[in-house]
N, CA and C atoms of all chains as a GROMACS GRO file, in nm:
protein
  576
    1MET      N    1  11.710   8.952  10.990
    1MET     CA    2  11.677   8.817  11.041
    1MET      C    3  11.809   8.740  11.063
    2GLY      N    4  11.828   8.692  11.186
    2GLY     CA    5  11.955   8.633  11.222
    2GLY      C    6  11.968   8.486  11.187
    3VAL      N    7  11.943   8.452  11.059
    3VAL     CA    8  11.964   8.313  11.018
    3VAL      C    9  12.070   8.312  10.908
    4HIS      N   10  12.138   8.201  10.895
    4HIS     CA   11  12.243   8.191  10.793
    4HIS      C   12  12.247   8.050  10.738
    5ASN      N   13  12.264   8.038  10.605
    5ASN     CA   14  12.272   7.908  10.541
    5ASN      C   15  12.420   7.868  10.532
    6VAL      N   16  12.463   7.776  10.615
    6VAL     CA   17  12.604   7.734  10.619
    6VAL      C   18  12.648   7.679  10.483
    7MET      N   19  12.551   7.626  10.405
    7MET     CA   20  12.588   7.575  10.273
    7MET      C   21  12.649   7.685  10.185
    8GLU      N   22  12.614   7.813  10.208
    8GLU     CA   23  12.675   7.923  10.132
    8GLU      C   24  12.827   7.925  10.154
    9ASP      N   25  12.869   7.908  10.280
    9ASP     CA   26  13.013   7.911  10.310
    9ASP      C   27  13.084   7.792  10.246
   10VAL      N   28  13.019   7.674  10.257
   10VAL     CA   29  13.080   7.551  10.203
   10VAL      C   30  13.096   7.565  10.050
   11VAL      N   31  12.990   7.614   9.983
   11VAL     CA   32  12.996   7.628   9.836
   11VAL      C   33  13.100   7.733   9.796
   12ARG      N   34  13.098   7.848   9.864
   12ARG     CA   35  13.194   7.955   9.829
   12ARG      C   36  13.338   7.905   9.844
   13ASP      N   37  13.368   7.839   9.957
   13ASP     CA   38  13.506   7.792   9.981
   13ASP      C   39  13.545   7.680   9.884
   14THR      N   40  13.450   7.591   9.855
   14THR     CA   41  13.480   7.482   9.761
   14THR      C   42  13.507   7.541   9.623
   15LEU      N   43  13.428   7.639   9.581
   15LEU     CA   44  13.448   7.702   9.450
   15LEU      C   45  13.585   7.768   9.443
   16HIS      N   46  13.621   7.840   9.548
   16HIS     CA   47  13.752   7.908   9.546
   16HIS      C   48  13.867   7.806   9.545
   17THR      N   49  13.846   7.692   9.614
   17THR     CA   50  13.952   7.590   9.618
   17THR      C   51  13.973   7.528   9.481
   18TYR      N   52  13.862   7.501   9.408
   18TYR     CA   53  13.873   7.425   9.282
   18TYR      C   54  13.860   7.513   9.158
   19LYS      N   55  13.849   7.644   9.179
   19LYS     CA   56  13.827   7.738   9.068
   19LYS      C   57  13.926   7.712   8.952
   20GLY      N   58  14.050   7.688   8.986
   20GLY     CA   59  14.156   7.673   8.885
   20GLY      C   60  14.136   7.553   8.794
   21SER      N   61  14.065   7.453   8.842
   21SER     CA   62  14.053   7.331   8.761
   21SER      C   63  13.913   7.315   8.701
   22LEU      N   64  13.834   7.422   8.703
   22LEU     CA   65  13.697   7.413   8.650
   22LEU      C   66  13.686   7.471   8.508
   23HIS      N   67  13.797   7.516   8.452
   23HIS     CA   68  13.800   7.569   8.314
   23HIS      C   69  13.692   7.674   8.292
   24LEU      N   70  13.691   7.775   8.382
   24LEU     CA   71  13.590   7.880   8.374
   24LEU      C   72  13.618   7.972   8.254
   25THR      N   73  13.516   8.003   8.178
   25THR     CA   74  13.530   8.100   8.069
   25THR      C   75  13.563   8.237   8.125
   26CYS      N   76  13.501   8.267   8.241
   26CYS     CA   77  13.522   8.398   8.305
   26CYS      C   78  13.514   8.375   8.456
   27ASP      N   79  13.606   8.435   8.533
   27ASP     CA   80  13.600   8.414   8.680
   27ASP      C   81  13.580   8.546   8.753
   28CYS      N   82  13.506   8.638   8.687
   28CYS     CA   83  13.477   8.765   8.754
   28CYS      C   84  13.378   8.740   8.868
   29GLU      N   85  13.356   8.841   8.951
   29GLU     CA   86  13.272   8.822   9.069
   29GLU      C   87  13.129   8.783   9.031
   30GLN      N   88  13.077   8.846   8.924
   30GLN     CA   89  12.939   8.816   8.881
   30GLN      C   90  12.926   8.669   8.841
   31CYS      N   91  13.025   8.620   8.765
   31CYS     CA   92  13.018   8.480   8.720
   31CYS      C   93  13.031   8.386   8.840
   32LEU      N   94  13.119   8.416   8.935
   32LEU     CA   95  13.132   8.331   9.054
   32LEU      C   96  13.003   8.333   9.135
   33ASN      N   97  12.939   8.450   9.143
   33ASN     CA   98  12.809   8.460   9.213
   33ASN      C   99  12.702   8.379   9.140
   34ASP      N  100  12.702   8.387   9.007
   34ASP     CA  101  12.604   8.310   8.929
   34ASP      C  102  12.623   8.160   8.954
   35ILE      N  103  12.748   8.115   8.958
   35ILE     CA  104  12.777   7.973   8.982
   35ILE      C  105  12.728   7.934   9.122
   36CYS      N  106  12.757   8.020   9.222
   36CYS     CA  107  12.714   7.989   9.360
   36CYS      C  108  12.562   7.983   9.369
   37ALA      N  109  12.493   8.079   9.306
   37ALA     CA  110  12.346   8.081   9.315
   37ALA      C  111  12.288   7.955   9.251
   38LEU      N  112  12.338   7.917   9.133
   38LEU     CA  113  12.289   7.796   9.066
   38LEU      C  114  12.313   7.672   9.155
   39ALA      N  115  12.435   7.664   9.211
   39ALA     CA  116  12.469   7.547   9.293
   39ALA      C  117  12.384   7.542   9.420
   40LEU      N  118  12.367   7.657   9.485
   40LEU     CA  119  12.290   7.660   9.610
   40LEU      C  120  12.144   7.622   9.589
   41ASN      N  121  12.092   7.651   9.469
   41ASN     CA  122  11.952   7.612   9.440
   41ASN      C  123  11.939   7.462   9.418
   42GLU      N  124  12.052   7.392   9.403
   42GLU     CA  125  12.050   7.247   9.382
   42GLU      C  126  12.084   7.170   9.510
   43LEU      N  127  12.137   7.242   9.610
   43LEU     CA  128  12.185   7.174   9.730
   43LEU      C  129  12.090   7.197   9.848
   44PRO      N  130  12.082   7.101   9.943
   44PRO     CA  131  11.993   7.119  10.057
   44PRO      C  132  12.039   7.235  10.145
   45PRO      N  133  11.945   7.328  10.178
   45PRO     CA  134  11.985   7.438  10.267
   45PRO      C  135  12.017   7.384  10.407
   46ARG      N  136  12.113   7.450  10.473
   46ARG     CA  137  12.149   7.412  10.611
   46ARG      C  138  12.151   7.540  10.695
   47TYR      N  139  12.030   7.588  10.725
   47TYR     CA  140  12.019   7.713  10.801
   47TYR      C  141  12.043   7.692  10.950
   48ILE      N  142  12.110   7.788  11.010
   48ILE     CA  143  12.125   7.790  11.156
   48ILE      C  144  12.082   7.928  11.204
   49SER      N  145  12.037   7.932  11.329
   49SER     CA  146  11.997   8.063  11.382
   49SER      C  147  12.096   8.109  11.489
   50ASN      N  148  12.200   8.027  11.507
   50ASN     CA  149  12.300   8.064  11.608
   50ASN      C  150  12.438   8.028  11.551
   51SER      N  151  12.520   8.128  11.526
   51SER     CA  152  12.647   8.105  11.453
   51SER      C  153  12.740   8.009  11.526
   52LYS      N  154  12.718   7.987  11.656
   52LYS     CA  155  12.812   7.897  11.727
   52LYS      C  156  12.798   7.754  11.675
   53PHE      N  157  12.685   7.724  11.603
   53PHE     CA  158  12.668   7.587  11.550
   53PHE      C  159  12.734   7.570  11.412
   54SER      N  160  12.782   7.680  11.354
   54SER     CA  161  12.834   7.674  11.217
   54SER      C  162  12.943   7.568  11.198
   55PRO      N  163  13.044   7.562  11.286
   55PRO     CA  164  13.151   7.462  11.264
   55PRO      C  165  13.098   7.319  11.260
   56TYR      N  166  12.998   7.288  11.343
   56TYR     CA  167  12.947   7.150  11.349
   56TYR      C  168  12.877   7.115  11.218
   57VAL      N  169  12.801   7.214  11.167
   57VAL     CA  170  12.727   7.188  11.042
   57VAL      C  171  12.825   7.177  10.926
   58ARG      N  172  12.926   7.263  10.926
   58ARG     CA  173  13.025   7.260  10.817
   58ARG      C  174  13.097   7.127  10.812
   59VAL      N  175  13.147   7.082  10.928
   59VAL     CA  176  13.228   6.960  10.931
   59VAL      C  177  13.144   6.841  10.885
   60GLU      N  178  13.012   6.848  10.912
   60GLU     CA  179  12.922   6.741  10.869
   60GLU      C  180  12.930   6.725  10.717
   61HIS      N  181  12.946   6.838  10.647
   61HIS     CA  182  12.950   6.830  10.500
   61HIS      C  183  13.092   6.804  10.450
   62GLU      N  184  13.190   6.869  10.515
   62GLU     CA  185  13.325   6.862  10.458
   62GLU      C  186  13.395   6.731  10.494
   63ALA      N  187  13.365   6.677  10.612
   63ALA     CA  188  13.430   6.552  10.654
   63ALA      C  189  13.363   6.432  10.587
   64ASN      N  190  13.237   6.454  10.550
   64ASN     CA  191  13.161   6.343  10.488
   64ASN      C  192  13.198   6.337  10.341
   65HIS      N  193  13.276   6.234  10.302
   65HIS     CA  194  13.330   6.227  10.166
   65HIS      C  195  13.220   6.236  10.060
   66GLN      N  196  13.111   6.163  10.080
   66GLN     CA  197  13.003   6.163   9.981
   66GLN      C  198  12.942   6.302   9.971
   67GLY      N  199  12.923   6.366  10.086
   67GLY     CA  200  12.865   6.502  10.086
   67GLY      C  201  12.953   6.599  10.009
   68ALA      N  202  13.083   6.593  10.037
   68ALA     CA  203  13.178   6.685   9.972
   68ALA      C  204  13.181   6.659   9.821
   69THR      N  205  13.173   6.532   9.783
   69THR     CA  206  13.176   6.498   9.640
   69THR      C  207  13.051   6.549   9.570
   70THR      N  208  12.938   6.533   9.636
   70THR     CA  209  12.811   6.583   9.578
   70THR      C  210  12.819   6.734   9.556
   71ILE      N  211  12.872   6.804   9.655
   71ILE     CA  212  12.881   6.950   9.645
   71ILE      C  213  12.972   6.989   9.528
   72LEU      N  214  13.085   6.922   9.517
   72LEU     CA  215  13.179   6.954   9.408
   72LEU      C  216  13.117   6.924   9.272
   73THR      N  217  13.044   6.815   9.264
   73THR     CA  218  12.978   6.778   9.137
   73THR      C  219  12.876   6.884   9.096
   74VAL      N  220  12.798   6.930   9.194
   74VAL     CA  221  12.696   7.033   9.164
   74VAL      C  222  12.763   7.164   9.122
   75ILE      N  223  12.874   7.197   9.188
   75ILE     CA  224  12.946   7.321   9.154
   75ILE      C  225  13.003   7.310   9.012
   76ALA      N  226  13.060   7.194   8.979
   76ALA     CA  227  13.118   7.175   8.845
   76ALA      C  228  13.009   7.188   8.738
   77LYS      N  229  12.891   7.132   8.767
   77LYS     CA  230  12.779   7.140   8.671
   77LYS      C  231  12.735   7.287   8.653
   78SER      N  232  12.727   7.359   8.767
   78SER     CA  233  12.686   7.501   8.762
   78SER      C  234  12.791   7.583   8.688
   79ALA      N  235  12.919   7.550   8.711
   79ALA     CA  236  13.028   7.623   8.644
   79ALA      C  237  13.020   7.602   8.493
   80ALA      N  238  12.985   7.480   8.450
   80ALA     CA  239  12.975   7.452   8.306
   80ALA      C  240  12.860   7.531   8.244
   81ILE      N  241  12.748   7.541   8.318
   81ILE     CA  242  12.633   7.618   8.267
   81ILE      C  243  12.670   7.766   8.250
   82VAL      N  244  12.733   7.822   8.354
   82VAL     CA  245  12.768   7.965   8.349
   82VAL      C  246  12.876   7.988   8.244
   83SER      N  247  12.974   7.898   8.236
   83SER     CA  248  13.082   7.913   8.137
   83SER      C  249  13.026   7.905   7.995
   84GLY      N  250  12.920   7.827   7.978
   84GLY     CA  251  12.860   7.815   7.845
   84GLY      C  252  12.779   7.937   7.805
   85ASN      N  253  12.741   8.016   7.907
   85ASN     CA  254  12.654   8.131   7.875
   85ASN      C  255  12.678   8.244   7.975
   86PRO      N  256  12.801   8.300   7.975
   86PRO     CA  257  12.831   8.405   8.073
   86PRO      C  258  12.741   8.528   8.054
   87ARG      N  259  12.689   8.584   8.165
   87ARG     CA  260  12.598   8.700   8.154
   87ARG      C  261  12.665   8.828   8.203
   88CYS      N  262  12.794   8.820   8.237
   88CYS     CA  263  12.856   8.935   8.304
   88CYS      C  264  12.900   9.042   8.201
   89ASP      N  265  12.919   9.164   8.250
   89ASP     CA  266  12.962   9.275   8.163
   89ASP      C  267  13.106   9.252   8.117
   90THR      N  268  13.187   9.190   8.202
   90THR     CA  269  13.329   9.168   8.170
   90THR      C  270  13.340   9.089   8.040
   91TYR      N  271  13.267   8.978   8.033
   91TYR     CA  272  13.273   8.891   7.914
   91TYR      C  273  13.217   8.964   7.792
   92ALA      N  274  13.104   9.035   7.815
   92ALA     CA  275  13.040   9.105   7.704
   92ALA      C  276  13.135   9.209   7.643
   93ALA      N  277  13.204   9.281   7.731
   93ALA     CA  278  13.296   9.385   7.684
   93ALA      C  279  13.409   9.322   7.600
   94LYS      N  280  13.458   9.210   7.644
   94LYS     CA  281  13.570   9.142   7.572
   94LYS      C  282  13.523   9.088   7.437
   95HIS      N  283  13.392   9.060   7.423
   95HIS     CA  284  13.347   8.990   7.302
   95HIS      C  285  13.249   9.074   7.221
   96GLN      N  286  13.273   9.206   7.222
   96GLN     CA  287  13.182   9.291   7.139
   96GLN      C  288  13.219   9.287   6.992
   97MET      N  289  13.011   8.728   9.926
   97MET     CA  290  12.947   8.657   9.814
   97MET      C  291  12.808   8.720   9.792
   98GLY      N  292  12.789   8.772   9.668
   98GLY     CA  293  12.668   8.847   9.638
   98GLY      C  294  12.552   8.762   9.596
   99VAL      N  295  12.515   8.662   9.678
   99VAL     CA  296  12.396   8.582   9.646
   99VAL      C  297  12.298   8.597   9.760
  100HIS      N  298  12.171   8.580   9.732
  100HIS     CA  299  12.068   8.594   9.835
  100HIS      C  300  11.956   8.494   9.808
  101ASN      N  301  11.906   8.433   9.916
  101ASN     CA  302  11.796   8.338   9.904
  101ASN      C  303  11.665   8.415   9.926
  102VAL      N  304  11.591   8.438   9.820
  102VAL     CA  305  11.466   8.515   9.827
  102VAL      C  306  11.365   8.447   9.920
  103MET      N  307  11.379   8.314   9.937
  103MET     CA  308  11.288   8.244  10.027
  103MET      C  309  11.300   8.297  10.170
  104GLU      N  310  11.417   8.351  10.207
  104GLU     CA  311  11.433   8.410  10.342
  104GLU      C  312  11.335   8.527  10.360
  105ASP      N  313  11.322   8.611  10.258
  105ASP     CA  314  11.232   8.728  10.268
  105ASP      C  315  11.087   8.681  10.274
  106VAL      N  316  11.053   8.582  10.190
  106VAL     CA  317  10.915   8.531  10.186
  106VAL      C  318  10.879   8.470  10.322
  107VAL      N  319  10.970   8.390  10.380
  107VAL     CA  320  10.942   8.325  10.509
  107VAL      C  321  10.933   8.430  10.620
  108ARG      N  322  11.027   8.525  10.621
  108ARG     CA  323  11.026   8.627  10.728
  108ARG      C  324  10.896   8.708  10.723
  109ASP      N  325  10.855   8.752  10.604
  109ASP     CA  326  10.734   8.834  10.592
  109ASP      C  327  10.608   8.753  10.623
  110THR      N  328  10.604   8.626  10.579
  110THR     CA  329  10.488   8.542  10.608
  110THR      C  330  10.476   8.519  10.759
  111LEU      N  331  10.590   8.494  10.824
  111LEU     CA  332  10.588   8.472  10.970
  111LEU      C  333  10.538   8.597  11.041
  112HIS      N  334  10.586   8.714  11.000
  112HIS     CA  335  10.542   8.837  11.067
  112HIS      C  336  10.393   8.862  11.042
  113THR      N  337  10.344   8.826  10.924
  113THR     CA  338  10.202   8.847  10.892
  113THR      C  339  10.112   8.758  10.978
  114TYR      N  340  10.154   8.632  10.997
  114TYR     CA  341  10.065   8.535  11.065
  114TYR      C  342  10.106   8.508  11.210
  115LYS      N  343  10.209   8.577  11.258
  115LYS     CA  344  10.263   8.553  11.393
  115LYS      C  345  10.150   8.548  11.498
  116GLY      N  346  10.056   8.639  11.487
  116GLY     CA  347   9.948   8.651  11.586
  116GLY      C  348   9.858   8.530  11.595
  117SER      N  349   9.851   8.454  11.487
  117SER     CA  350   9.757   8.340  11.490
  117SER      C  351   9.830   8.206  11.498
  118LEU      N  352   9.959   8.209  11.533
  118LEU     CA  353  10.035   8.082  11.540
  118LEU      C  354  10.049   8.032  11.685
  119HIS      N  355   9.988   8.102  11.780
  119HIS     CA  356   9.991   8.060  11.922
  119HIS      C  357  10.134   8.030  11.969
  120LEU      N  358  10.222   8.126  11.947
  120LEU     CA  359  10.363   8.108  11.984
  120LEU      C  360  10.378   8.114  12.136
  121THR      N  361  10.454   8.021  12.192
  121THR     CA  362  10.486   8.023  12.335
  121THR      C  363  10.569   8.147  12.366
  122CYS      N  364  10.660   8.180  12.273
  122CYS     CA  365  10.748   8.296  12.292
  122CYS      C  366  10.773   8.356  12.154
  123ASP      N  367  10.768   8.489  12.142
  123ASP     CA  368  10.792   8.549  12.009
  123ASP      C  369  10.913   8.642  12.011
  124CYS      N  370  11.012   8.606  12.096
  124CYS     CA  371  11.134   8.687  12.100
  124CYS      C  372  11.213   8.665  11.970
  125GLU      N  373  11.315   8.744  11.946
  125GLU     CA  374  11.388   8.738  11.821
  125GLU      C  375  11.454   8.601  11.799
  126GLN      N  376  11.505   8.542  11.906
  126GLN     CA  377  11.571   8.410  11.895
  126GLN      C  378  11.471   8.304  11.851
  127CYS      N  379  11.352   8.308  11.910
  127CYS     CA  380  11.250   8.207  11.874
  127CYS      C  381  11.204   8.228  11.730
  128LEU      N  382  11.186   8.353  11.686
  128LEU     CA  383  11.146   8.380  11.547
  128LEU      C  384  11.256   8.333  11.453
  129ASN      N  385  11.381   8.356  11.491
  129ASN     CA  386  11.494   8.308  11.408
  129ASN      C  387  11.497   8.155  11.402
  130ASP      N  388  11.471   8.091  11.516
  130ASP     CA  389  11.469   7.944  11.517
  130ASP      C  390  11.359   7.891  11.424
  131ILE      N  391  11.242   7.956  11.427
  131ILE     CA  392  11.131   7.915  11.340
  131ILE      C  393  11.170   7.933  11.194
  132CYS      N  394  11.232   8.050  11.162
  132CYS     CA  395  11.272   8.075  11.023
  132CYS      C  396  11.376   7.973  10.977
  133ALA      N  397  11.474   7.943  11.062
  133ALA     CA  398  11.579   7.848  11.022
  133ALA      C  399  11.519   7.710  10.995
  134LEU      N  400  11.430   7.663  11.086
  134LEU     CA  401  11.366   7.532  11.067
  134LEU      C  402  11.286   7.530  10.937
  135ALA      N  403  11.210   7.638  10.914
  135ALA     CA  404  11.125   7.643  10.794
  135ALA      C  405  11.210   7.648  10.667
  136LEU      N  406  11.315   7.729  10.668
  136LEU     CA  407  11.399   7.744  10.549
  136LEU      C  408  11.470   7.613  10.514
  137ASN      N  409  11.497   7.529  10.616
  137ASN     CA  410  11.561   7.399  10.588
  137ASN      C  411  11.463   7.301  10.524
  138GLU      N  412  11.332   7.334  10.528
  138GLU     CA  413  11.230   7.246  10.469
  138GLU      C  414  11.184   7.295  10.332
  139LEU      N  415  11.218   7.421  10.299
  139LEU     CA  416  11.166   7.481  10.176
  139LEU      C  417  11.276   7.489  10.069
  140PRO      N  418  11.237   7.484   9.939
  140PRO     CA  419  11.338   7.490   9.831
  140PRO      C  420  11.406   7.627   9.830
  141PRO      N  421  11.542   7.627   9.828
  141PRO     CA  422  11.610   7.757   9.822
  141PRO      C  423  11.584   7.824   9.687
  142ARG      N  424  11.578   7.958   9.686
  142ARG     CA  425  11.560   8.033   9.561
  142ARG      C  426  11.665   8.145   9.559
  143TYR      N  427  11.788   8.102   9.531
  143TYR     CA  428  11.899   8.198   9.531
  143TYR      C  429  11.904   8.279   9.402
  144ILE      N  430  11.935   8.405   9.416
  144ILE     CA  431  11.960   8.492   9.301
  144ILE      C  432  12.095   8.560   9.323
  145SER      N  433  12.157   8.596   9.212
  145SER     CA  434  12.287   8.664   9.225
  145SER      C  435  12.275   8.809   9.183
  146ASN      N  436  12.151   8.848   9.151
  146ASN     CA  437  12.129   8.987   9.110
  146ASN      C  438  11.996   9.033   9.170
  147SER      N  439  12.003   9.129   9.262
  147SER     CA  440  11.883   9.166   9.339
  147SER      C  441  11.769   9.218   9.250
  148LYS      N  442  11.798   9.258   9.128
  148LYS     CA  443  11.688   9.312   9.044
  148LYS      C  444  11.588   9.201   9.010
  149PHE      N  445  11.629   9.072   9.027
  149PHE     CA  446  11.535   8.963   8.998
  149PHE      C  447  11.447   8.928   9.118
  150SER      N  448  11.477   8.986   9.236
  150SER     CA  449  11.405   8.948   9.356
  150SER      C  450  11.252   8.958   9.342
  151PRO      N  451  11.198   9.069   9.291
  151PRO     CA  452  11.050   9.079   9.282
  151PRO      C  453  10.988   8.967   9.200
  152TYR      N  454  11.054   8.926   9.093
  152TYR     CA  455  10.996   8.822   9.005
  152TYR      C  456  10.991   8.689   9.078
  153VAL      N  457  11.099   8.661   9.154
  153VAL     CA  458  11.105   8.532   9.225
  153VAL      C  459  11.003   8.535   9.339
  154ARG      N  460  10.991   8.649   9.405
  154ARG     CA  461  10.895   8.659   9.517
  154ARG      C  462  10.753   8.637   9.470
  155VAL      N  463  10.715   8.707   9.363
  155VAL     CA  464  10.576   8.700   9.317
  155VAL      C  465  10.542   8.557   9.274
  156GLU      N  466  10.644   8.486   9.225
  156GLU     CA  467  10.624   8.346   9.184
  156GLU      C  468  10.572   8.266   9.303
  157HIS      N  469  10.622   8.298   9.421
  157HIS     CA  470  10.580   8.221   9.539
  157HIS      C  471  10.454   8.278   9.601
  158GLU      N  472  10.445   8.412   9.605
  158GLU     CA  473  10.333   8.472   9.680
  158GLU      C  474  10.204   8.470   9.598
  159ALA      N  475  10.216   8.483   9.466
  159ALA     CA  476  10.093   8.485   9.383
  159ALA      C  477  10.043   8.342   9.360
  160ASN      N  478  10.135   8.247   9.372
  160ASN     CA  479  10.099   8.107   9.349
  160ASN      C  480  10.035   8.053   9.477
  161HIS      N  481   9.901   8.033   9.474
  161HIS     CA  482   9.828   7.998   9.595
  161HIS      C  483   9.885   7.872   9.662
  162GLN      N  484   9.915   7.770   9.582
  162GLN     CA  485   9.968   7.645   9.638
  162GLN      C  486  10.104   7.672   9.704
  163GLY      N  487  10.187   7.751   9.637
  163GLY     CA  488  10.320   7.781   9.693
  163GLY      C  489  10.307   7.851   9.826
  164ALA      N  490  10.219   7.952   9.831
  164ALA     CA  491  10.202   8.031   9.954
  164ALA      C  492  10.146   7.942  10.066
  165THR      N  493  10.056   7.851  10.031
  165THR     CA  494   9.996   7.761  10.131
  165THR      C  495  10.102   7.666  10.186
  166THR      N  496  10.187   7.615  10.097
  166THR     CA  497  10.295   7.525  10.142
  166THR      C  498  10.387   7.597  10.239
  167ILE      N  499  10.422   7.719  10.206
  167ILE     CA  500  10.512   7.797  10.292
  167ILE      C  501  10.449   7.820  10.429
  168LEU      N  502  10.322   7.856  10.431
  168LEU     CA  503  10.255   7.882  10.559
  168LEU      C  504  10.245   7.753  10.641
  169THR      N  505  10.219   7.642  10.575
  169THR     CA  506  10.210   7.513  10.645
  169THR      C  507  10.344   7.478  10.709
  170VAL      N  508  10.453   7.499  10.636
  170VAL     CA  509  10.586   7.467  10.688
  170VAL      C  510  10.620   7.559  10.806
  171ILE      N  511  10.580   7.686  10.794
  171ILE     CA  512  10.607   7.781  10.904
  171ILE      C  513  10.527   7.743  11.028
  172ALA      N  514  10.400   7.704  11.008
  172ALA     CA  515  10.316   7.665  11.122
  172ALA      C  516  10.376   7.542  11.192
  173LYS      N  517  10.425   7.447  11.114
  173LYS     CA  518  10.487   7.325  11.171
  173LYS      C  519  10.613   7.362  11.249
  174SER      N  520  10.694   7.452  11.192
  174SER     CA  521  10.818   7.495  11.260
  174SER      C  522  10.785   7.572  11.386
  175ALA      N  523  10.680   7.653  11.381
  175ALA     CA  524  10.638   7.731  11.499
  175ALA      C  525  10.595   7.637  11.611
  176ALA      N  526  10.526   7.529  11.575
  176ALA     CA  527  10.480   7.434  11.677
  176ALA      C  528  10.601   7.364  11.742
  177ILE      N  529  10.701   7.331  11.662
  177ILE     CA  530  10.822   7.264  11.716
  177ILE      C  531  10.893   7.358  11.813
  178VAL      N  532  10.911   7.484  11.772
  178VAL     CA  533  10.984   7.579  11.858
  178VAL      C  534  10.901   7.611  11.982
  179SER      N  535  10.769   7.627  11.963
  179SER     CA  536  10.684   7.657  12.078
  179SER      C  537  10.684   7.543  12.179
  180GLY      N  538  10.699   7.420  12.129
  180GLY     CA  539  10.701   7.305  12.219
  180GLY      C  540  10.832   7.293  12.294
  181ASN      N  541  10.934   7.359  12.244
  181ASN     CA  542  11.066   7.344  12.307
  181ASN      C  543  11.151   7.469  12.288
  182PRO      N  544  11.106   7.584  12.346
  182PRO     CA  545  11.179   7.709  12.327
  182PRO      C  546  11.320   7.700  12.384
  183ARG      N  547  11.421   7.752  12.308
  183ARG     CA  548  11.561   7.744  12.356
  183ARG      C  549  11.613   7.882  12.397
  184CYS      N  550  11.524   7.983  12.396
  184CYS     CA  551  11.574   8.120  12.416
  184CYS      C  552  11.595   8.151  12.565
  185ASP      N  553  11.675   8.254  12.590
  185ASP     CA  554  11.701   8.296  12.730
  185ASP      C  555  11.575   8.359  12.790
  186THR      N  556  11.496   8.426  12.704
  186THR     CA  557  11.376   8.495  12.754
  186THR      C  558  11.282   8.396  12.823
  187TYR      N  559  11.257   8.284  12.754
  187TYR     CA  560  11.164   8.183  12.808
  187TYR      C  561  11.225   8.118  12.933
  188ALA      N  562  11.357   8.090  12.926
  188ALA     CA  563  11.424   8.024  13.039
  188ALA      C  564  11.415   8.113  13.164
  189ALA      N  565  11.435   8.243  13.145
  189ALA     CA  566  11.431   8.335  13.260
  189ALA      C  567  11.292   8.337  13.322
  190LYS      N  568  11.189   8.334  13.238
  190LYS     CA  569  11.051   8.338  13.289
  190LYS      C  570  11.014   8.209  13.362
  191HIS      N  571  11.082   8.097  13.329
  191HIS     CA  572  11.036   7.968  13.383
  191HIS      C  573  11.143   7.902  13.470
  192GLN      N  574  11.218   7.990  13.543
  192GLN     CA  575  11.318   7.927  13.633
  192GLN      C  576  11.256   7.875  13.760
   0.00000   0.00000   0.00000
């Protein structure tokens, strides 16, 4: 199915940009995916069926200061939840 | 990024199941994608970061009569919008 949620790209890039300042307990791929999934379930989906519209939808969120702040707040909240209870094998192995 | 919105699968399968009774002006791939994108922007995202959870999330929506009815209602509304204003090349070529 040729649809894509542009919010996935915005969340992934925002997480990678601010990863260093989120005090993550673990930053393995599973934990980053868990943070993205939690955050995306809290944010409005922005699906497009034609990738040529992606830049317009992205700029709507990234240029809009309030939108960008909301996204970062949701990501920080999701990061705190995952950091408080990491489910990945990497963390489990380190803390056996 | 290893996350997936299970609602995409539920919407795609529901649309294919009921496609015949939605009186679509055009059922080409672009129009079906447009309907899915519109519907997914109206429905709560259900992202997972581990595909083994997909069946549990799906059954939550499909077994729940109210949930399934809401999804079908949103798809029917999106189908009516796209049918009223098809943007695909297939329809344009037929109506030049």
